[in-house]
VEXFIDREN-314385 format. One record per atom (N, C-alpha, C): residue number from 1; atom name; x, y, z. Coordinates in nm, 3 decimals. Example, Ala and Ser with C-alpha at 12.3 -4.5 7.8 and 13.67 -1.06 7.14 Angstrom:
BEGIN
NODE    nr   atom        xx        yy        zz
NODE     1      N     1.319    -0.569     0.780
NODE     1     CA     1.230    -0.450     0.780
NODE     1      C     1.320    -0.330     0.780
NODE     2      N     1.285    -0.225     0.708
NODE     2     CA     1.367    -0.106     0.714
NODE     2      C     1.290     0.003     0.787
//
This chain:
BEGIN
NODE    nr   atom        xx        yy        zz
NODE     1      N     0.080    -0.119     0.008
NODE     1     CA     0.000     0.001     0.007
NODE     1      C     0.090     0.135     0.008
NODE     2      N     0.048     0.213    -0.087
NODE     2     CA     0.156     0.345    -0.089
NODE     2      C     0.100     0.447    -0.001
NODE     3      N     0.166     0.497     0.086
NODE     3     CA     0.130     0.612     0.170
NODE     3      C     0.177     0.741     0.113
NODE     4      N     0.121     0.855     0.163
NODE     4     CA     0.155     0.987     0.134
NODE     4      C     0.131     1.068     0.260
NODE     5      N     0.224     1.182     0.251
NODE     5     CA     0.227     1.266     0.372
NODE     5      C     0.167     1.390     0.328
NODE     6      N     0.050     1.443     0.384
NODE     6     CA    -0.017     1.564     0.340
NODE     6      C     0.058     1.688     0.425
NODE     7      N     0.078     1.784     0.328
NODE     7     CA     0.155     1.895     0.385
NODE     7      C     0.043     1.985     0.453
NODE     8      N    -0.093     1.981     0.418
NODE     8     CA    -0.196     2.082     0.474
NODE     8      C    -0.252     2.030     0.615
NODE     9      N    -0.276     1.889     0.618
NODE     9     CA    -0.328     1.840     0.724
NODE     9      C    -0.238     1.764     0.822
NODE    10      N    -0.107     1.744     0.769
NODE    10     CA    -0.005     1.686     0.839
NODE    10      C    -0.044     1.529     0.856
NODE    11      N    -0.124     1.468     0.786
NODE    11     CA    -0.165     1.309     0.826
NODE    11      C    -0.064     1.235     0.719
NODE    12      N    -0.037     1.121     0.778
NODE    12     CA     0.035     0.996     0.698
NODE    12      C    -0.067     0.901     0.686
NODE    13      N    -0.121     0.880     0.566
NODE    13     CA    -0.229     0.791     0.528
NODE    13      C    -0.230     0.742     0.398
NODE    14      N    -0.282     0.646     0.367
NODE    14     CA    -0.282     0.560     0.233
NODE    14      C    -0.325     0.676     0.129
NODE    15      N    -0.260     0.682     0.005
NODE    15     CA    -0.289     0.777    -0.102
NODE    15      C    -0.411     0.737    -0.158
NODE    16      N    -0.492     0.828    -0.199
NODE    16     CA    -0.618     0.847    -0.285
NODE    16      C    -0.565     0.889    -0.414
NODE    17      N    -0.647     0.872    -0.528
NODE    17     CA    -0.612     0.913    -0.643
NODE    17      C    -0.725     0.979    -0.717
NODE    18      N    -0.709     1.073    -0.798
NODE    18     CA    -0.818     1.141    -0.879
NODE    18      C    -0.755     1.205    -1.022
NODE    19      N    -0.839     1.214    -1.121
NODE    19     CA    -0.804     1.283    -1.235
NODE    19      C    -0.793     1.424    -1.205
NODE    20      N    -0.695     1.496    -1.282
NODE    20     CA    -0.692     1.635    -1.275
NODE    20      C    -0.804     1.704    -1.332
NODE    21      N    -0.842     1.827    -1.312
NODE    21     CA    -0.952     1.886    -1.371
NODE    21      C    -1.077     1.872    -1.305
NODE    22      N    -1.199     1.907    -1.371
NODE    22     CA    -1.325     1.900    -1.307
NODE    22      C    -1.414     1.801    -1.383
NODE    23      N    -1.490     1.719    -1.308
NODE    23     CA    -1.569     1.615    -1.386
NODE    23      C    -1.702     1.694    -1.423
NODE    24      N    -1.752     1.783    -1.356
NODE    24     CA    -1.873     1.861    -1.384
NODE    24      C    -1.835     1.946    -1.523
NODE    25      N    -1.723     2.012    -1.527
NODE    25     CA    -1.680     2.080    -1.643
NODE    25      C    -1.688     1.994    -1.762
NODE    26      N    -1.631     1.878    -1.733
NODE    26     CA    -1.613     1.773    -1.859
NODE    26      C    -1.769     1.727    -1.901
NODE    27      N    -1.870     1.704    -1.802
NODE    27     CA    -1.983     1.657    -1.861
NODE    27      C    -2.046     1.798    -1.932
NODE    28      N    -2.046     1.901    -1.881
NODE    28     CA    -2.096     2.026    -1.932
NODE    28      C    -2.052     2.057    -2.085
NODE    29      N    -1.916     2.014    -2.101
NODE    29     CA    -1.862     2.046    -2.235
NODE    29      C    -1.911     1.933    -2.337
NODE    30      N    -1.909     1.808    -2.271
NODE    30     CA    -1.982     1.720    -2.359
NODE    30      C    -2.124     1.725    -2.400
NODE    31      N    -2.197     1.778    -2.297
NODE    31     CA    -2.344     1.805    -2.328
NODE    31      C    -2.383     1.909    -2.433
NODE    32      N    -2.296     2.031    -2.436
NODE    32     CA    -2.329     2.133    -2.503
NODE    32      C    -2.220     2.178    -2.608
NODE    33      N    -2.100     2.140    -2.580
NODE    33     CA    -1.993     2.137    -2.693
NODE    33      C    -1.911     2.025    -2.719
NODE    34      N    -1.962     1.957    -2.815
NODE    34     CA    -1.903     1.825    -2.837
NODE    34      C    -1.739     1.821    -2.869
NODE    35      N    -1.683     1.891    -2.951
NODE    35     CA    -1.549     1.901    -2.977
NODE    35      C    -1.477     1.959    -2.854
NODE    36      N    -1.511     2.054    -2.795
NODE    36     CA    -1.421     2.101    -2.671
NODE    36      C    -1.431     1.987    -2.560
NODE    37      N    -1.543     1.935    -2.557
NODE    37     CA    -1.567     1.818    -2.459
NODE    37      C    -1.459     1.694    -2.487
NODE    38      N    -1.446     1.671    -2.609
NODE    38     CA    -1.346     1.553    -2.648
NODE    38      C    -1.208     1.612    -2.623
NODE    39      N    -1.163     1.745    -2.643
NODE    39     CA    -1.039     1.779    -2.625
NODE    39      C    -1.013     1.785    -2.458
NODE    40      N    -1.103     1.823    -2.386
NODE    40     CA    -1.092     1.837    -2.238
NODE    40      C    -1.081     1.692    -2.175
NODE    41      N    -1.160     1.596    -2.230
NODE    41     CA    -1.136     1.451    -2.182
NODE    41      C    -1.009     1.403    -2.207
NODE    42      N    -0.969     1.433    -2.340
NODE    42     CA    -0.811     1.386    -2.365
NODE    42      C    -0.718     1.451    -2.289
NODE    43      N    -0.725     1.571    -2.254
NODE    43     CA    -0.629     1.647    -2.164
NODE    43      C    -0.650     1.594    -2.029
NODE    44      N    -0.754     1.558    -1.973
NODE    44     CA    -0.763     1.503    -1.843
NODE    44      C    -0.715     1.363    -1.811
NODE    45      N    -0.763     1.290    -1.929
NODE    45     CA    -0.698     1.145    -1.914
NODE    45      C    -0.549     1.137    -1.946
NODE    46      N    -0.502     1.233    -2.027
NODE    46     CA    -0.364     1.226    -2.086
NODE    46      C    -0.272     1.254    -1.959
NODE    47      N    -0.312     1.344    -1.878
NODE    47     CA    -0.230     1.399    -1.751
NODE    47      C    -0.220     1.277    -1.648
NODE    48      N    -0.312     1.196    -1.655
NODE    48     CA    -0.294     1.082    -1.558
NODE    48      C    -0.349     1.111    -1.435
NODE    49      N    -0.343     1.031    -1.334
NODE    49     CA    -0.415     1.063    -1.204
NODE    49      C    -0.298     1.100    -1.106
NODE    50      N    -0.349     1.210    -1.006
NODE    50     CA    -0.268     1.272    -0.913
NODE    50      C    -0.303     1.216    -0.782
NODE    51      N    -0.203     1.181    -0.701
NODE    51     CA    -0.244     1.152    -0.557
NODE    51      C    -0.294     1.260    -0.472
NODE    52      N    -0.377     1.229    -0.395
NODE    52     CA    -0.434     1.333    -0.293
NODE    52      C    -0.448     1.258    -0.153
NODE    53      N    -0.465     1.341    -0.070
NODE    53     CA    -0.486     1.298     0.065
NODE    53      C    -0.616     1.226     0.092
NODE    54      N    -0.620     1.119     0.154
NODE    54     CA    -0.751     1.050     0.181
NODE    54      C    -0.820     1.097     0.277
NODE    55      N    -0.774     1.204     0.369
NODE    55     CA    -0.837     1.261     0.472
NODE    55      C    -0.900     1.393     0.435
NODE    56      N    -0.819     1.475     0.385
NODE    56     CA    -0.867     1.621     0.337
NODE    56      C    -0.888     1.653     0.207
NODE    57      N    -0.857     1.552     0.126
NODE    57     CA    -0.872     1.548    -0.037
NODE    57      C    -0.791     1.662    -0.089
NODE    58      N    -0.682     1.716    -0.019
NODE    58     CA    -0.574     1.809    -0.084
NODE    58      C    -0.488     1.733    -0.167
NODE    59      N    -0.445     1.807    -0.265
NODE    59     CA    -0.343     1.765    -0.371
NODE    59      C    -0.189     1.806    -0.316
NODE    60      N    -0.183     1.857    -0.212
NODE    60     CA    -0.059     1.897    -0.134
NODE    60      C     0.018     1.778    -0.094
NODE    61      N     0.058     1.672    -0.129
NODE    61     CA     0.099     1.557    -0.075
NODE    61      C     0.252     1.518    -0.127
NODE    62      N     0.320     1.462    -0.046
NODE    62     CA     0.455     1.420    -0.089
NODE    62      C     0.469     1.277    -0.037
NODE    63      N     0.564     1.214    -0.099
NODE    63     CA     0.592     1.057    -0.062
NODE    63      C     0.675     1.072     0.070
NODE    64      N     0.655     0.976     0.151
NODE    64     CA     0.714     0.968     0.260
NODE    64      C     0.868     0.939     0.248
NODE    65      N     0.893     0.860     0.122
NODE    65     CA     1.035     0.814     0.085
NODE    65      C     1.108     0.915     0.018
NODE    66      N     1.049     1.029    -0.008
NODE    66     CA     1.121     1.142    -0.082
NODE    66      C     1.214     1.199     0.027
NODE    67      N     1.320     1.290    -0.027
NODE    67     CA     1.419     1.345     0.065
NODE    67      C     1.336     1.452     0.166
NODE    68      N     1.235     1.525     0.132
NODE    68     CA     1.151     1.602     0.223
NODE    68      C     1.077     1.524     0.312
NODE    69      N     1.028     1.413     0.264
NODE    69     CA     0.942     1.341     0.354
NODE    69      C     1.018     1.274     0.478
NODE    70      N     1.143     1.232     0.433
NODE    70     CA     1.235     1.174     0.521
NODE    70      C     1.277     1.267     0.612
NODE    71      N     1.298     1.396     0.581
NODE    71     CA     1.328     1.506     0.675
NODE    71      C     1.203     1.537     0.773
NODE    72      N     1.086     1.524     0.713
NODE    72     CA     0.971     1.564     0.800
NODE    72      C     0.947     1.442     0.885
NODE    73      N     0.954     1.341     0.828
NODE    73     CA     0.893     1.204     0.915
NODE    73      C     1.009     1.131     0.972
NODE    74      N     1.141     1.150     0.925
NODE    74     CA     1.243     1.062     0.998
NODE    74      C     1.259     0.945     0.901
NODE    75      N     1.359     0.884     0.939
NODE    75     CA     1.393     0.738     0.849
NODE    75      C     1.294     0.627     0.880
NODE    76      N     1.243     0.626     0.993
NODE    76     CA     1.153     0.503     1.045
NODE    76      C     1.023     0.556     1.046
NODE    77      N     0.964     0.609     0.941
NODE    77     CA     0.819     0.649     0.947
NODE    77      C     0.722     0.525     0.939
NODE    78      N     0.787     0.420     0.888
NODE    78     CA     0.697     0.302     0.892
NODE    78      C     0.654     0.247     1.016
NODE    79      N     0.726     0.276     1.129
NODE    79     CA     0.673     0.254     1.261
NODE    79      C     0.557     0.341     1.303
NODE    80      N     0.539     0.434     1.236
NODE    80     CA     0.422     0.511     1.295
NODE    80      C     0.297     0.485     1.199
NODE    81      N     0.292     0.402     1.101
NODE    81     CA     0.168     0.369     1.028
NODE    81      C     0.099     0.260     1.111
NODE    82      N    -0.037     0.282     1.115
NODE    82     CA    -0.116     0.203     1.222
NODE    82      C    -0.120     0.080     1.145
//
């Protein structure tokens, strides 16, 4: 299981994932403007998914194994995981 550290709520929790952009905007564009809807869908899916905090839904997360994560959490952060 992949964990992430949230810089906003300072929680260490399993990562959640979401597509970038807005689902509501994508549906609106598909319903009223077919070609822009297609381009927006391609852009959203092409960017891939981004990790988010599973507690506060913020996209401001880092990996605990990154240099900054190790500095904030310490070398043995795995001992802190429930």
